[in-house]
C-alpha positions as CSV (number, residue, x, y, z in Angstrom):
1,M,-12.5,-3.3,-12.9
2,R,-12.1,0.2,-11.7
3,M,-10.2,1.8,-8.8
4,Q,-12.1,4.0,-6.3
5,P,-10.7,5.8,-3.3
6,L,-12.2,4.8,0.1
7,E,-13.8,8.1,1.1
8,N,-13.8,7.2,4.8
9,G,-10.5,5.3,4.8
10,L,-10.0,1.7,5.6
11,Q,-11.7,0.6,8.9
12,L,-9.3,-1.5,10.9
13,A,-9.7,-3.1,14.4
14,V,-6.8,-2.7,16.8
15,G,-4.1,-5.3,15.9
16,M,-5.9,-6.2,12.6
17,A,-3.6,-7.1,9.7
18,I,-4.5,-6.4,6.1
19,E,-3.0,-7.4,2.8
20,L,-2.0,-4.8,0.3
21,K,-1.9,-6.4,-3.1
22,P,-2.8,-5.9,-6.8
23,R,-6.5,-6.0,-7.4
24,G,-7.2,-5.7,-3.7
25,Y,-6.5,-3.0,-1.1
26,H,-3.4,-1.1,-2.3
27,L,-1.8,2.3,-2.3
28,F,-1.9,4.4,-5.4
29,F,1.0,6.9,-5.8
30,Q,0.3,9.9,-8.0
31,D,2.5,12.7,-9.4
32,L,5.8,10.9,-8.8
33,V,8.8,12.9,-9.7
34,K,10.6,9.8,-11.0
35,P,9.7,6.1,-11.5
36,L,9.9,3.7,-8.6
37,V,12.7,1.1,-8.9
38,R,12.7,-2.5,-7.7
39,G,14.3,-2.7,-4.2
40,Q,13.8,1.0,-3.5
41,K,12.5,2.0,-0.1
42,V,9.6,4.4,-0.1
43,P,8.7,6.2,3.1
44,V,4.9,6.3,3.7
45,M,3.0,8.1,6.5
46,L,0.1,6.0,7.7
47,I,-2.5,8.3,9.4
48,F,-5.1,6.8,11.8
49,A,-8.3,8.4,13.1
50,T,-7.8,7.2,16.7
51,A,-4.1,6.4,16.9
52,E,-0.7,8.1,16.3
53,A,0.5,8.5,12.7
54,R,3.2,6.1,11.9
55,Q,5.9,6.3,9.2
56,V,6.8,3.0,7.5
57,D,9.3,2.2,4.7
58,L,7.7,0.1,1.9
59,I,10.0,-1.7,-0.5
60,V,9.2,-1.7,-4.2
61,E,8.9,-5.3,-5.3
62,A,8.1,-4.9,-9.0
63,E,8.2,-2.3,-11.7
64,G,5.6,-1.4,-14.3
65,P,2.0,-2.5,-14.8
66,I,0.4,-5.4,-13.0
67,N,0.9,-8.7,-14.7
68,K,0.4,-12.4,-14.0
69,D,3.8,-12.7,-12.3
70,M,2.9,-10.2,-9.6
71,L,-0.5,-11.7,-8.7
72,G,-0.4,-14.1,-5.8
73,R,2.5,-12.4,-4.0
74,P,0.8,-10.0,-1.6
75,Q,2.6,-8.1,1.1
76,E,1.1,-8.1,4.6
77,V,1.1,-4.8,6.5
78,Q,0.5,-4.7,10.2
79,A,-1.6,-1.6,11.1
80,G,-1.4,0.2,14.4
């Protein structure tokens, strides 16, 4: 399995919910100054092609690499 960026972003209909989870749609953070810690709030700016940008706070639920304990516990994010 290999990660690839979505060159045209993720296409969402108005009011459509998506799941962000390991091995599915997810956010990949690069060049972090320090490691993320469980329970930490991370401000993220969501940018939409046809709507206002929106800042949300995501909460870190697990540390380290993906493992079997993390699978099956997706977080739902409401877009728009």
